[in-house]
C-alpha positions in Angstrom: 35.9 31.2 87.8 36.8 34.5 86.1 36.8 34.7 82.3 40.0 34.0 80.5 40.0 37.5 78.9 40.2 39.2 82.4 43.2 37.1 83.6 45.9 39.6 82.1 44.1 42.5 83.8 44.3 40.6 87.1 48.0 40.0 86.7 48.5 43.8 86.1 46.9 44.7 89.4 49.3 46.6 91.7 50.6 44.6 94.7 49.8 46.6 97.8 51.6 46.3 101.2 49.8 44.5 103.9 47.8 46.7 106.1 47.0 49.3 103.4 43.7 50.9 103.7 42.8 50.5 100.1 43.6 51.5 96.5 44.4 55.2 95.8 41.6 56.8 94.0 42.4 57.5 90.3 41.3 61.1 90.7 44.0 61.8 93.4 46.7 60.3 91.2 45.7 62.3 88.3 45.6 65.5 90.4 49.1 64.8 91.8 50.4 64.2 88.3 49.0 67.4 86.9 49.6 69.6 90.0 51.3 72.9 89.0 54.7 73.7 90.3 54.9 76.9 92.4 57.7 79.3 92.6 58.6 78.2 96.1 59.2 74.6 94.9 61.9 75.7 92.5 65.4 75.8 94.0 67.2 79.1 93.5 70.2 78.9 91.1 73.6 78.4 92.7 75.4 80.7 90.3 75.7 83.6 92.7 78.1 82.0 95.1 80.9 81.3 92.5 80.6 84.9 91.2 80.8 86.3 94.8 83.8 84.1 95.6 85.5 85.2 92.3 85.0 88.9 93.1 86.4 88.4 96.7 89.4 86.6 95.3 90.1 89.3 92.8 89.7 91.9 95.5 92.3 90.1 97.7 94.7 89.9 94.7 94.3 93.6 94.0 94.7 94.6 97.7 97.9 92.4 98.0 99.4 93.9 94.8 98.6 97.5 96.0 100.1 96.7 99.4 103.3 95.3 97.9 103.6 98.2 95.5 103.2 100.7 98.3 105.7 98.8 100.4 108.2 98.9 97.5 107.8 102.7 97.2 108.1 103.2 100.9 111.2 101.0 101.0 112.8 103.1 98.2 112.0 106.3 99.9 113.3 105.0 103.3 116.6 103.9 101.7 117.0 107.3 100.1 116.5 109.0 103.4 118.9 106.6 105.1 121.5 107.1 102.4 121.5 110.9 103.1 122.3 110.5 106.8 126.0 110.1 107.7 127.0 106.7 109.3 123.3 105.6 109.1 123.9 105.3 105.3 125.7 102.0 106.0 122.3 100.5 106.7 121.2 101.3 103.2 124.4 99.7 101.8 123.9 96.6 103.9 120.3 96.3 102.6 121.5 96.5 99.0 124.2 93.9 99.6 121.6 91.6 101.2 119.2 92.1 98.3 122.0 91.3 95.8 122.9 88.2 97.7 119.3 86.9 97.8 119.0 87.4 94.0 122.2 85.5 93.5 121.1 82.6 95.7 117.6 82.2 94.5 117.7 83.6 91.0 114.3 85.3 91.5 113.7 89.0 91.1 111.0 89.1 93.7 113.6 88.3 96.4 115.3 91.6 95.7 113.0 93.5 98.2 113.2 91.8 101.6 111.1 93.4 104.2 108.4 94.8 101.8 105.6 94.0 104.2 107.3 95.8 107.1 108.1 98.7 104.8 104.4 98.8 103.8 103.3 98.9 107.4 105.8 101.6 108.4 105.0 103.6 105.3 101.3 103.5 106.2 102.0 104.7 109.7 104.1 107.6 108.4 101.5 108.5 105.8 98.7 108.2 108.4 100.5 110.4 110.9 101.1 113.0 108.3 97.4 113.1 107.2 96.2 113.1 110.8 98.3 116.1 111.8 97.1 118.2 108.8 94.1 119.8 110.7 96.4 120.5 113.7 99.0 122.2 111.6 96.5 124.1 109.5 94.7 125.4 112.7 98.1 126.4 114.1 98.8 128.5 111.0 95.4 130.2 111.2 95.9 130.9 114.9 99.3 132.4 114.3 97.9 134.7 111.5 95.0 135.7 113.6 97.3 136.5 116.5 99.3 138.8 114.3 96.3 140.6 112.9 94.2 141.0 116.1 95.5 139.2 119.2 92.4 140.0 121.3 89.7 139.0 118.9 87.2 136.2 119.4 88.4 134.4 116.3 91.9 134.3 117.8 90.7 132.9 121.0 88.6 130.2 119.3 91.5 129.2 117.0 93.9 128.9 120.0 91.4 126.6 121.7 91.1 124.5 118.6 94.9 124.2 118.4 94.9 123.1 122.1 92.1 120.5 121.4 94.0 119.2 118.4 97.2 119.1 120.5 95.5 116.7 123.0 93.3 114.6 120.6 95.7 114.1 117.7 98.5 112.4 119.6 95.9 110.3 121.5 94.2 109.2 118.3 97.5 108.5 116.6 98.6 106.3 119.6 95.4 104.3 119.4 95.7 103.8 115.6 99.3 102.6 115.9 98.4 100.4 118.8 95.7 98.6 116.8 98.3 97.7 114.1 99.2 100.8 112.3 97.1 100.1 109.2 96.2 103.2 107.2 92.5 102.7 107.6 92.8 102.9 111.4 93.9 106.6 111.2 90.5 107.5 109.7 88.4 105.8 112.5 88.8 107.8 115.6 85.6 106.7 117.3 86.3 103.0 116.7 89.9 103.5 118.0 88.6 105.0 121.2 86.1 102.2 121.7 88.8 99.6 121.1 91.1 101.3 123.6 88.4 101.5 126.3 87.6 97.8 125.8 91.3 96.8 126.0 91.8 98.9 129.1 88.7 97.3 130.8 89.8 93.8 129.8 93.1 94.4 131.5 96.6 93.2 130.7 97.2 95.8 128.0 99.7 97.9 129.9 
């Protein structure tokens, strides 16, 4: 029979599951309790993801606003050009009437510019074509000046060949850029446009 003073300690003994090998040494428990936490055990903070998402959302808003603004400017310039052409100027009048009707029906000023996205795309195509043809036109001017000064010189022959190369490559590059969608950035990626065209032709069904 155990002494009466040891009975509380017996009651405080941990209840172990059947089949356990034995009590855990107190040294191991103490080591686990005071084991230092390494840098790999600490989870990285999750604050970077919301910041990245916020930056991406802000970029999309700015890109949309710039696209709409460019579309509005392109639309105004296009209407001005149409208004200067006889008979075709009725298209500009019809657009203005449609715009006024939409504002009267909805009461919102943003409905005053129908077709802004299409105008933005067409304006980007026109601007891209103008920028792409700059080297071609500049080389043509240089070739003309060289032909007037010295028609048989080496520089004149080289410039004429450059003009011929631009005359072949520039329309081809412009065709690929417009075929991809006509976005302004496509006019500055000639190699990617050529790769895209080759892949589409190999895949079949493009023509």
